[in-house]
N, C-alpha and C positions, 0 to 999 in steps of 0.2 A: 657434472661429473660423467666422466666417460664410461661407456658400458662395453662389455665384450659382444662381439658379433653375434646376433641371433638372441640376445638378452633384452628383455624389456626393462627400461628403467623403474626404479622403485618410485611409487608416488610419494611426494613430499607431504609429510603430516604437519599441519599448523595448529597449534593448541591455543585457543582463546579462553581466556579467564573471564568469564561473563560478569564477574563481580568488579572487573575494572572497566567494563563498558557502561557508559552512562545511558539512562533512559531517554527516550525522545519524549519531548513534552509539547502540549498544545501552543501554538504560537499566540493564542488569544489569552489563555488563562494560566498557562504553565502546568496544567493538569497532566498526570501521567497515565490515566487509564482511558482506554478507548473501547468503543463497541463496534463490532463488524456490522456493516450494512451493506445495502445494494442500491447503486444508482441505476436509473434506466430512463430511457428515451423511446418514444415511438418513432419508428422510421416509416416514412410514407410509402405507399405502393410505388410511386414514381422513382424514389430513391433506392427502394429495395431491390436486391438481386433476383428474388423470386417473383417480382411483380405484385406481391401482397403486402399489406401492412404488417410490419414485425415490430417486436420489442428487443431493444439491444440493452444488455445488462452489463455491469462491471462492478467489482468489489469496492467499497469505500470504508474508511475509517472515521468514526465520529467521536468527538470528545465526549466523555460520559459525564462531565459536569453538567447538571441540569440547567444551570443559568448560562452555559456556553453552547454546547452542541455544535461547535465548528467542524465541519468536514475537512480532513487533512488535505492540504493541497489547494484549498479555496481561500479566498480572502475572508478573514474573520467578519462576522456581522457587527455592524456599528453598535456600540454600547454593550457588546457581550463581555461577560465576566466582569 
């Protein structure tokens, strides 16, 4: 849409009806509830930018099914769910 010189274009508004959006499900058990967790690794002093051992963390989603507990993005455990 053309605008007059000096005018900023109006932002386009997109409306999403969340009732029409399907829930994501666990690849292993098809569960729809997940728990937020944290994955972490120790980084050795040799690999660390500061020359000291560090801990690197990042968020993870874990299936809330007690018999599953698959971490989203990882291969499901054998025999889960």
